[in-house]
C-alpha positions in Angstrom: -124.0 -137.3 -48.8 -122.2 -139.3 -46.1 -121.7 -137.7 -42.7 -118.3 -137.9 -41.1 -118.0 -139.3 -37.6 -115.3 -140.1 -35.0 -113.9 -143.5 -35.0 -113.7 -145.5 -31.8 -110.0 -145.1 -31.7 -110.3 -141.3 -32.1 -112.8 -141.1 -29.3 -110.6 -143.1 -26.9 -107.6 -140.8 -27.7 -109.7 -137.7 -27.0 -111.1 -139.0 -23.7 -107.5 -140.0 -22.6 -106.2 -136.5 -23.4 -109.0 -134.9 -21.5 -108.4 -137.2 -18.5 -104.7 -136.3 -18.5 -105.5 -132.5 -18.7 -108.0 -132.9 -15.8 -105.4 -134.7 -13.7 -102.8 -132.1 -14.3 -105.3 -129.3 -13.5 -106.4 -131.1 -10.3 -102.8 -131.7 -9.2 -101.9 -128.1 -9.7 -105.0 -126.9 -7.9 -104.3 -129.3 -5.0 -100.8 -128.0 -4.7 -101.9 -124.4 -4.6 -104.6 -125.3 -2.1 -102.1 -127.0 0.2 -99.8 -123.9 0.1 -102.8 -121.7 0.9 -103.7 -123.9 3.9 -100.1 -123.7 5.2 -100.1 -120.0 4.8 -103.3 -119.8 6.9 -101.8 -122.1 9.5 -98.7 -119.9 9.8 -100.8 -116.8 10.0 -103.0 -118.3 12.7 -100.0 -119.2 14.9 -98.5 -115.7 14.4 -101.9 -114.2 15.5 -101.9 -116.3 18.6 -98.3 -115.5 19.4 -99.0 -111.8 18.9 -101.9 -112.0 21.3 -99.7 -113.7 23.9 -97.0 -111.1 23.5 -99.4 -108.2 24.0 -100.8 -110.0 27.1 -97.3 -110.5 28.6 -96.4 -106.8 27.9 -99.6 -105.8 29.7 -98.6 -107.9 32.8 -101.1 -110.7 32.1 -100.3 -114.4 32.6 -100.3 -116.9 29.7 -103.5 -118.9 29.4 -103.6 -122.6 30.3 -103.9 -125.1 27.4 -107.1 -127.0 26.9 -106.8 -130.8 27.5 -103.6 -130.5 29.5 -101.1 -133.3 29.8 -98.5 -132.3 32.5 -94.7 -132.6 32.5 -94.2 -133.1 28.8 -90.8 -132.6 27.1 -90.1 -130.8 23.8 -87.1 -132.3 21.9 -85.7 -128.9 21.0 -86.0 -127.5 24.5 -85.1 -130.5 26.8 -84.2 -128.4 29.8 -87.9 -127.5 30.6 -91.0 -129.4 31.5 -94.2 -128.2 29.7 -98.0 -128.6 30.1 -99.1 -129.9 26.7 -102.5 -129.3 25.2 -104.5 -127.4 22.6 -105.2 -123.7 22.0 -108.9 -124.4 22.3 -112.1 -122.6 23.5 -110.9 -122.0 27.1 -107.5 -120.7 26.0 -109.2 -118.5 23.4 -111.5 -117.0 26.0 -108.6 -116.3 28.4 -106.7 -114.3 25.7 -109.6 -112.0 24.7 -107.5 -110.5 21.9 -108.6 -112.7 18.9 -111.8 -112.1 16.9 -112.3 -115.9 16.6 -110.8 -119.2 17.6 -108.1 -120.2 15.0 -108.4 -123.8 13.9 -106.7 -126.0 11.3 -108.1 -125.1 7.8 -108.2 -128.8 6.8 -110.3 -129.8 9.8 -112.4 -127.4 11.9 -112.3 -129.8 14.8 -108.5 -129.8 14.9 -106.9 -127.3 17.2 -103.4 -126.0 17.2 -101.0 -127.6 19.6 -100.1 -125.3 22.6 -97.4 -125.9 25.2 -97.0 -123.8 28.4 -93.9 -124.1 30.5 -94.4 -125.2 34.1 -93.3 -121.7 35.4 -95.9 -120.2 33.0 -93.3 -117.9 31.4 -93.0 -119.5 28.0 -95.3 -120.6 25.3 -94.7 -123.0 22.4 -97.1 -123.2 19.4 -97.0 -126.0 16.8 -98.8 -127.0 13.7 -98.3 -129.7 11.0 -97.7 -128.5 7.4 -98.7 -130.2 4.2 -95.2 -131.6 3.5 -95.1 -133.4 6.9 -92.9 -130.8 8.5 -93.9 -128.7 11.6 -94.0 -124.9 12.0 -93.5 -123.7 15.6 -93.4 -120.4 17.4 -92.0 -119.8 21.0 -90.9 -116.9 23.2 -88.4 -119.1 25.0 -85.3 -118.5 22.8 -85.9 -114.8 22.7 -86.2 -114.2 26.5 -84.4 -117.0 28.2 -80.6 -116.5 28.8 -79.8 -119.7 30.5 -76.1 -120.9 30.3 -76.9 -123.9 28.1 -78.0 -121.5 25.3 -74.5 -120.0 25.0 -72.6 -121.1 22.0 -69.4 -120.7 23.9 -68.9 -120.7 27.7 -66.5 -118.1 29.1 -64.6 -119.0 32.3 -65.1 -116.9 35.4 -62.5 -114.4 36.6 -61.2 -113.2 40.0 -61.1 -109.4 40.0 -60.0 -108.9 43.7 -61.1 -109.0 47.3 -63.0 -106.7 49.6 -63.0 -106.7 53.4 -60.1 -106.5 55.8 -57.2 -104.9 54.1 -54.6 -105.8 56.7 -54.6 -109.2 58.3 -53.1 -109.5 61.8 -51.9 -112.6 63.6 -54.4 -114.0 66.2 -57.2 -111.7 65.0 -60.1 -112.9 62.9 -60.5 -111.6 59.4 -63.0 -111.8 56.6 -62.5 -111.1 52.9 -65.0 -111.5 50.0 -63.8 -112.7 46.6 -64.9 -110.4 43.8 -65.7 -112.5 40.7 -67.0 -111.9 37.2 -68.6 -114.1 34.6 -69.4 -112.8 31.2 -72.2 -115.4 30.7 -73.9 -114.5 33.9 -73.3 -117.9 35.5 -73.2 -118.2 39.3 -69.6 -118.7 40.4 -68.5 -120.7 43.4 -65.0 -120.8 45.0 -63.1 -123.7 46.7 -59.6 -124.7 47.6 -57.9 -128.1 48.2 -55.0 -126.6 50.2 -56.6 -123.9 52.4 -54.3 -123.1 55.4 -55.4 -124.4 58.7 -57.7 -122.1 60.6 -59.4 -120.7 57.4 -62.8 -121.6 55.9 -64.8 -120.8 52.8 -68.5 -119.9 52.9 -70.0 -118.8 49.6 -67.5 -116.2 48.3 -66.2 -115.4 51.8 -62.9 -116.5 53.2 -62.5 -116.1 57.0 -60.6 -117.3 60.0 -57.3 -116.4 61.7 -53.6 -117.1 61.5 -51.7 -117.9 64.8 -48.4 -116.5 63.5 -47.0 -113.8 61.2 -45.7 -114.7 57.7 -46.9 -115.3 54.2 -49.4 -118.0 53.5 -50.2 -119.3 50.0 -53.1 -121.5 48.6 -54.9 -122.2 45.4 -58.4 -120.7 44.9 -60.5 -122.4 42.3 -63.4 -120.6 40.6 -66.2 -122.7 39.0 -69.2 -121.4 37.0 -71.0 -124.8 37.0 -70.9 -125.1 33.2 -67.3 -126.3 32.7 -65.7 -122.9 33.1 -62.9 -122.8 35.8 -60.0 -120.6 36.8 -57.4 -121.3 39.4 -55.5 -118.5 41.1 -52.6 -118.7 43.6 -53.5 -116.5 46.6 -50.8 -115.0 48.8 -51.7 -113.6 52.2 -49.3 -111.6 54.3 -50.0 -111.7 58.0 -48.8 -108.8 60.1 -47.8 -108.9 63.7 -50.5 -107.9 66.1 -49.4 -104.5 67.5 -49.2 -105.3 71.3 -48.3 -102.7 73.7 -44.7 -102.5 74.8 -45.4 -99.7 77.4 -47.9 -101.0 79.9 -46.4 -103.3 82.5 -47.7 -106.8 83.1 -48.3 -106.2 86.8 -50.2 -103.0 86.2 -53.4 -103.0 88.2 -56.5 -102.0 86.4 -59.1 -101.5 89.1 -59.4 -104.8 91.0 -57.8 -107.0 88.3 -54.7 -107.4 86.2 -54.6 -106.8 82.5 -52.6 -109.5 80.7 -49.8 -108.0 78.6 -50.7 -110.1 75.6 -54.2 -108.8 75.4 -53.2 -105.1 75.1 -53.4 -103.8 71.6 -51.5 -100.6 70.8 -53.1 -97.8 68.8 -52.1 -94.5 67.3 -54.0 -91.7 69.1 -54.0 -89.5 65.9 -55.2 -92.0 63.3 -57.0 -94.4 65.6 -55.6 -97.5 64.0 -53.3 -100.3 65.3 -49.7 -99.2 65.6 -46.9 -101.1 67.5 -45.5 -97.7 68.5 -48.9 -96.2 69.2 -49.7 -93.7 71.9 -52.7 -95.6 73.3 -52.8 -99.1 74.6 -56.1 -100.9 75.2 -56.9 -104.1 77.1 -59.2 -106.0 74.7 -61.1 -108.8 76.5 -61.2 -112.0 74.4 -59.6 -110.1 71.5 -59.1 -113.4 69.5 -62.9 -113.6 69.1 -63.2 -110.4 67.1 -62.1 -108.9 63.8 -59.7 -106.0 63.9 -62.3 -103.8 62.1 -64.7 -104.5 65.0 -62.0 -103.7 67.6 -61.1 -100.4 65.8 -64.7 -99.3 65.6 -65.5 -99.9 69.2 -62.3 -98.4 70.5 -62.7 -95.2 68.4 -66.4 -95.1 69.5 -65.2 -95.3 73.1 -62.6 -92.5 72.6 -65.2 -90.2 71.0 -67.6 -90.8 73.9 -64.9 -90.3 76.6 -65.6 -93.8 77.8 -61.9 -94.7 78.4 -60.0 -92.9 81.2 -56.1 -93.0 81.3 -55.0 -95.0 84.3 -51.2 -94.9 83.7 -48.9 -92.7 81.7 -45.2 -92.5 81.1 -43.6 -89.2 80.0 -40.7 -89.9 77.6 -41.1 -87.5 74.7 -44.7 -88.6 74.2 -47.5 -89.9 76.4 -48.4 -93.5 76.5 -51.7 -94.3 78.2 -53.3 -97.6 79.1 -57.0 -97.0 78.6 -59.7 -99.6 79.1 -63.0 -100.4 80.7 -62.2 -102.9 83.4 -65.5 -104.7 83.8 -66.2 -105.4 80.1 -64.5 -103.9 77.2 -67.5 -104.3 74.9 
């Protein structure tokens, strides 16, 4: 009896089929292995990130990277400088919240990239995936609220002024602009047509007007990120309430009190009043704000510091009260 055997052609076909099947199996296994390595890389970075977050919440500082290169830039966060390095042995020992040092699964000598911002507030972790892309984790986007991260910048707004409510001619005043910016930007103010005698310092507007009347100027608010608002400001200046009762040649001790330096006050309310019942000689009155003058005069009245030296009876009493040597 003849024994059947494979021909050479049949053997070649079988070997070829087996080789194809082996290649397919190996490719499939390689793909699954690559996905598994990527999963491990992502898991490692999340573990490091979680350890960082726990440390931050506990009041601890972020660890320094190993093999530091200073003042590096990250393309996606160009506004900061970073210390670039690895999450290596020293970083791992500083954290103290990981059971072992995570390393790249394809090479145990390859550490994960770790960036620390120069102010040591933010971390940035990075690893390379099998498909050539990168996987990153950072706390910068979650915690930083810098203006450049806003999708839309809102312009600043002027909500009013605080300070001197009434502005008198010849008397210094100070008001502060109340501004609001929904993005939290720092707002500055300026003007190109500020009246003579006024100045801007920060959000304060101060100075004095020599005459009564209405003064107008444009106030520009700027948030430094392209947001601006211009408001036309109108200031009404009231006549300084000078005494019409005390005479110019009235002797006050050994000196004369100039008529134009006497400010008239209402004895009941203690505020300036052109028809007031009290008239005070205010030495160098142009050097002070009215709020300062009012405070010191009322303080002097309460302490019986001022003694009436002259009075006229004509339905009500007008008195010229002052401290001759030095009003203040």
